[in-house]
C-alpha positions, 0 to 999 in steps of 0.5 A: 543493503538498505531498502529503497523504493522501486518505481513504476515499470519495475517488473516486481510491481506487477507480480502477485506477492507470495504468502508469508509463512514464517514469522521471525526476527527477519520479517519483523526487521523487514517490517521495521525497515519498511516503516522507516522508509515509508516515514522518510519518504513522507508516505502513509503506506508501503507494500513489499513489492515497492521495496523489491520484495514479492511478498504479501506484506504492507505497512500503514501509518496515518497518525500524521494525517488530518483525514477523517476515518474510523478504524475498529481493530479486533472489535474495539476502537483504539486511538491510532497511536495504539495500533499504528504503524500497522503491519499487514501480512497475508490480508484478505479484504472484504467490502462492507455490505452496501458501501459506496465507491468514493473517488479521491485523488491518490498518490503512490511512492512508486510514482513520485509526483504523479497523482490521480483520482481513483475510485475505492470502496469507502468501507472494508473489513480486512483479515490479516496477520501481524509480524508476530503471527497474531491474527486480526480483523480491521473494519475501517472507512475513509482514508484508512480503508483507501490506504489498505486497499491501495497497499493490498492492490500492490501485493496483488500486482495491481497499481493505482493507475489501473483503477483510474478512469480512462480520462484521468489516466490519459491526463497523466499518461505522459508523466507515467511514460516518462517515469517508465523510461527513466526506470528502464534506463536506471535498470540498464545502467545498474546491470 
């Protein structure tokens, strides 16, 4: 069955993902399918809960973005074409010392057409495993840092609307409630 993106109010989006312990062909295939779905949806990141899987897996690809960011993978700074799309499994994110929070508008594939300003740390370090079981450290800032934080939130059951200032959230509340209702109705229709 092909993967599809689940929308807000689906319970899987609020579950903490299970740690991945088996790195096999099925995992690599899931990562490839998530990357294809992310690209088809014109996204830059996608987490396993967004495709109905409660696992600590996300994918990121900023190659088509014009945004400025720095990415240092395992101590070197390869061009994005050499390390993206990035498959991030069982990540541990640490803020860079003294890094400021930056507030920028974000969207989310699980919240179609809904956007809002979200504060995020500008620079982080992330330790993670790839789909083959290789361990990596990524230091990054800008959009790459924001994207990693957004997707890691997903695998921890945290949504971008949870991080919004109350005023910003209030401005999109009607859209969020309408999406929640639509998701509930779709679940009922399919059961």
